[in-house]
C-alpha positions as CSV (number, residue, x, y, z in Angstrom):
1,M,0.6,8.2,-49.3
2,L,0.7,5.3,-48.2
3,T,4.9,4.4,-47.6
4,H,4.2,7.6,-45.2
5,A,1.4,5.7,-43.4
6,R,3.9,2.3,-43.3
7,L,6.3,5.0,-42.1
8,T,4.9,6.1,-39.6
9,I,2.7,3.8,-37.2
10,P,6.3,1.9,-36.6
11,A,7.3,5.3,-35.5
12,I,4.6,5.7,-32.9
13,A,4.7,2.2,-31.9
14,L,8.4,3.0,-31.1
15,A,7.7,5.9,-29.3
16,V,5.1,4.5,-27.2
17,T,7.3,1.5,-26.0
18,A,10.8,3.0,-26.1
19,P,11.8,3.7,-21.7
20,A,10.7,7.7,-21.6
21,M,13.7,10.7,-20.6
22,A,13.9,11.6,-17.1
23,V,13.4,15.8,-17.4
24,Y,16.0,16.4,-14.6
25,Q,20.0,14.6,-15.5
26,V,22.4,13.8,-12.9
27,G,24.4,17.4,-11.8
28,D,21.0,19.5,-12.5
29,I,19.1,21.9,-10.1
30,V,15.7,20.2,-9.2
31,D,12.1,22.2,-9.1
32,D,10.7,22.1,-5.6
33,F,7.2,20.1,-5.6
34,T,4.7,19.6,-2.8
35,L,2.6,16.3,-2.0
36,V,0.7,15.4,0.6
37,D,1.3,11.9,3.1
38,H,-0.2,9.4,4.5
39,E,-1.6,11.3,7.5
40,G,-2.5,14.1,5.3
41,I,0.9,16.8,6.1
42,S,2.1,18.6,2.8
43,H,5.6,18.3,2.3
44,S,7.2,20.1,0.0
45,L,11.1,19.4,-1.2
46,Y,12.2,22.6,-0.4
47,D,11.5,21.6,3.3
48,Y,14.5,20.2,3.3
49,K,17.5,22.0,1.3
50,G,20.5,21.7,3.5
51,Q,19.5,18.0,3.7
52,I,20.2,15.4,1.5
53,V,17.2,13.8,0.3
54,V,16.3,10.1,-1.2
55,L,13.3,10.2,-3.1
56,N,11.8,6.7,-3.2
57,F,9.7,5.7,-6.5
58,G,7.8,2.9,-5.3
59,E,3.8,0.9,-5.5
60,Y,2.8,-1.6,-2.8
61,W,2.0,-4.1,-5.7
62,C,5.4,-3.9,-6.6
63,G,7.6,-7.0,-5.5
64,P,10.8,-5.5,-6.0
65,C,9.3,-2.7,-4.3
66,L,8.2,-4.8,-1.1
67,S,11.6,-6.3,-0.6
68,E,13.5,-2.8,-0.7
69,W,11.2,-1.4,1.4
70,A,11.7,-4.0,4.2
71,V,15.4,-3.9,4.6
72,M,15.5,-0.1,4.0
73,K,14.8,0.9,7.9
74,S,17.3,-1.0,9.0
75,D,20.1,-1.1,6.1
76,F,19.5,2.4,4.9
77,W,17.1,5.0,7.4
78,N,18.3,4.1,11.0
79,P,22.0,4.7,9.9
80,N,21.3,8.2,8.3
81,K,18.6,9.6,9.3
82,D,20.4,11.5,12.0
83,Q,22.8,12.5,10.0
84,G,21.1,14.9,7.5
85,V,19.6,12.3,5.2
86,M,15.7,12.9,4.7
87,M,14.2,10.5,2.9
88,L,10.5,10.4,0.9
89,T,8.6,7.5,-0.2
90,I,6.5,8.6,-3.0
91,G,3.7,6.6,-5.1
92,S,1.0,7.1,-7.2
93,D,-1.1,4.4,-7.7
94,S,-5.0,5.4,-7.3
95,E,-5.2,2.1,-5.3
96,P,-5.6,4.1,-1.3
97,Q,-3.0,2.2,0.1
98,F,-0.6,4.9,0.3
99,N,-3.5,7.3,1.2
100,S,-3.2,6.6,4.9
101,K,-0.8,4.9,7.3
102,A,-4.0,2.3,8.3
103,N,-4.2,1.3,4.9
104,L,0.0,0.9,4.8
105,Y,-0.2,-1.4,7.5
106,S,-2.7,-3.1,6.8
107,G,-1.2,-3.9,3.0
108,G,2.2,-5.5,5.3
109,I,4.2,-1.8,4.7
110,D,6.2,-0.7,7.2
111,D,6.4,3.0,6.9
112,G,9.5,3.0,8.3
113,G,9.5,6.5,10.3
114,W,9.9,9.1,7.0
115,P,7.4,9.8,5.2
116,W,5.0,8.3,2.0
117,L,3.5,10.7,-0.1
118,F,1.2,10.6,-2.7
119,D,1.6,11.2,-6.4
120,A,-1.7,11.5,-8.1
121,A,-0.3,12.9,-11.3
122,N,2.2,10.9,-11.9
123,S,4.3,13.6,-12.8
124,L,7.2,13.7,-10.4
125,Y,8.0,9.7,-11.4
126,W,8.4,11.0,-14.8
127,D,11.0,13.8,-13.5
128,Y,13.4,11.9,-12.2
129,G,13.0,8.2,-13.7
130,D,12.2,6.9,-16.6
131,G,9.1,4.5,-15.1
132,Y,10.5,1.7,-14.1
133,I,10.1,1.3,-9.9
134,P,11.3,0.8,-7.5
135,Y,13.4,4.0,-8.5
136,N,15.7,6.1,-6.0
137,A,17.3,9.2,-6.5
138,I,19.4,11.7,-4.5
139,V,19.1,15.4,-4.3
140,D,22.0,17.3,-2.6
141,Q,22.0,20.0,-0.1
142,D,21.8,22.6,-2.7
143,S,19.2,20.7,-4.6
144,R,21.1,19.4,-7.2
145,L,20.1,16.0,-8.4
146,V,23.6,13.3,-7.7
147,W,22.5,9.7,-8.4
148,G,19.3,8.0,-9.7
149,D,18.9,4.4,-10.6
150,A,16.1,2.4,-11.0
151,G,16.2,-1.7,-9.4
152,W,16.6,-3.3,-6.2
153,Y,19.8,-4.9,-6.2
154,G,19.8,-6.1,-2.7
155,N,21.5,-3.4,-0.5
156,F,22.5,0.2,-0.1
157,N,25.7,0.5,-1.7
158,T,25.9,2.7,-4.3
159,P,23.5,4.8,-2.8
160,Q,25.5,5.0,0.4
161,A,28.3,5.6,-1.3
162,Q,27.2,9.2,-2.8
163,I,25.6,9.9,0.6
164,D,29.2,9.2,2.5
165,A,30.8,11.6,-0.9
166,N,27.9,14.2,-0.3
167,L,28.0,14.5,3.3
168,A,31.7,14.5,3.5
169,D,31.5,17.4,1.0
170,V,29.0,19.4,4.0
171,V,31.5,18.9,6.3
172,I,34.4,19.9,4.1
173,H,32.4,23.4,3.6
174,Q,31.7,23.9,7.2
175,I,35.4,23.5,8.0
176,D,36.9,25.1,5.0
177,P,35.1,29.2,6.7
178,L,37.3,27.7,10.1
179,M,40.7,27.8,8.2
180,T,40.7,30.5,7.2
181,T,40.7,32.4,10.1
182,L,43.0,30.6,11.7
């Protein structure tokens, strides 16, 4: 019995400290969710079906998240927002910074013009990622997870390449029916 206890304790410790596995893997169709933004408006993922949706997970106290948000508006959001791309920032901290626009701004955070959602249950972090932030995921027009990665690397080259590929795929699908009628 003592041997069993010795084997169990390291296994529990490993289970507690090991990174979690996301529910969704690249290629999976993701379920809908609804969260409230910092202005009290409900947003459903499926409200944006037909668009590419970037899910940006972060917290106001996270240094890399703040660094990412500082350049996200000019380098990523502004060039993509009129191209069929929606971005949703999702925070789960119990502090009030995500709960209102005034709190975001008073904390030195510019909301960038896209919705900032509050996930009080902290469930979406574990559905899409491994709990590390910042974490970004891209859901395509058909609600399929096409990319996800943790960390901030100083640019948006990789997610931009994923968006460009998905936008090109939409154009091909729009043109293809026209080609068959010619």
